[in-house]
C-alpha positions in Angstrom: 0.2 -0.2 0.2 1.1 3.7 -1.2 1.2 6.5 0.8 -2.2 8.2 1.3 -4.2 4.6 1.8 -5.5 3.8 5.1 -5.5 -0.2 6.2 -8.9 -2.0 7.5 -9.2 -1.2 11.3 -8.9 -4.6 12.7 -5.8 -5.5 10.3 -2.2 -6.5 12.1 0.0 -6.3 9.2 2.8 -6.8 12.0 2.9 -9.6 14.5 5.5 -9.7 17.3 5.8 -13.0 19.5 8.6 -14.6 21.7 8.6 -18.3 22.9 11.0 -16.4 25.2 9.8 -16.4 28.6 6.3 -17.9 27.5 7.5 -21.9 27.6 4.4 -21.9 30.3 3.7 -25.5 29.3 4.5 -28.0 31.8 7.9 -26.4 32.2 7.5 -24.8 36.1 11.3 -22.8 35.8 8.9 -20.7 34.0 6.8 -18.8 36.5 4.4 -15.7 35.5 7.7 -13.9 37.0 10.1 -15.0 34.8 7.6 -14.4 31.6 6.9 -10.9 33.2 10.6 -10.0 33.8 11.1 -11.4 29.7 8.8 -9.4 28.6 10.1 -5.7 30.8 13.1 -6.9 29.4 11.9 -6.7 25.5 10.6 -3.9 26.3 13.5 -1.9 27.7 15.6 -2.8 25.5 13.1 -1.5 22.1 12.6 1.9 24.5 16.3 2.3 24.6 16.8 1.5 20.7 14.4 4.1 20.1 15.8 7.0 22.6 19.4 5.8 21.2 18.3 6.7 17.6 16.1 9.4 18.8 18.6 11.4 20.1 21.1 10.7 17.1 17.6 12.4 15.3 17.7 15.2 16.9 21.5 16.1 16.7 21.0 16.2 13.0 17.8 17.8 12.2 17.6 21.3 12.2 15.2 22.5 9.4 14.0 25.5 11.1 10.4 25.9 9.6 7.5 23.3 10.5 3.7 22.6 9.6 0.7 23.6 11.0 0.7 20.6 13.1 4.0 20.6 14.9 4.5 24.3 14.9 1.4 24.2 17.2 2.4 21.6 19.7 6.2 23.6 19.8 5.2 26.3 20.3 5.2 29.4 16.9 8.8 30.7 18.4 10.6 27.4 18.3 13.6 28.3 16.0 13.8 24.6 15.4 10.8 22.6 15.5 11.2 19.0 14.5 14.2 19.9 17.3 12.0 20.5 20.4 9.3 18.3 19.3 11.9 15.0 19.4 12.9 16.8 22.4 9.4 15.8 23.8 9.3 12.8 22.8 12.5 11.9 24.1 11.5 12.7 27.5 8.6 10.7 27.9 10.7 8.3 26.2 13.1 8.0 29.5 10.2 8.7 31.4 9.2 4.7 30.0 13.2 3.7 30.1 12.5 4.5 33.6 9.8 3.4 35.0 10.2 -0.5 33.2 13.9 0.0 35.1 12.4 0.3 37.9 9.6 -2.6 37.0 12.8 -5.0 36.2 14.1 -4.0 39.6 11.3 -4.7 41.7 10.6 -8.2 40.0 14.1 -9.0 40.6 13.6 -8.0 44.6 10.7 -10.2 44.9 11.6 -12.9 43.6 15.5 -12.3 45.6 
């Protein structure tokens, strides 16, 4: 499908799956906590990779004009609106990484 074409509401063009932490059909070592830890580790890895890419993009993107949607988000006085927008997204991503890291630490403390 090209630009300007939408997907049906219920479509799933990409499906993620993993057996890691999900082998719970008889393996007594794979508990709910193990599955949760693996899911958190995968989320942390994905969030960290996205954050790294956004940091690179923030450094490289110095365009001084932007469309109305971007300007509405960052304010009309923004000198480099895309950098400002990426900075907002980076703040959210760093909070996501911190939250996942805390959840992993709490889970590991619980297990001992």
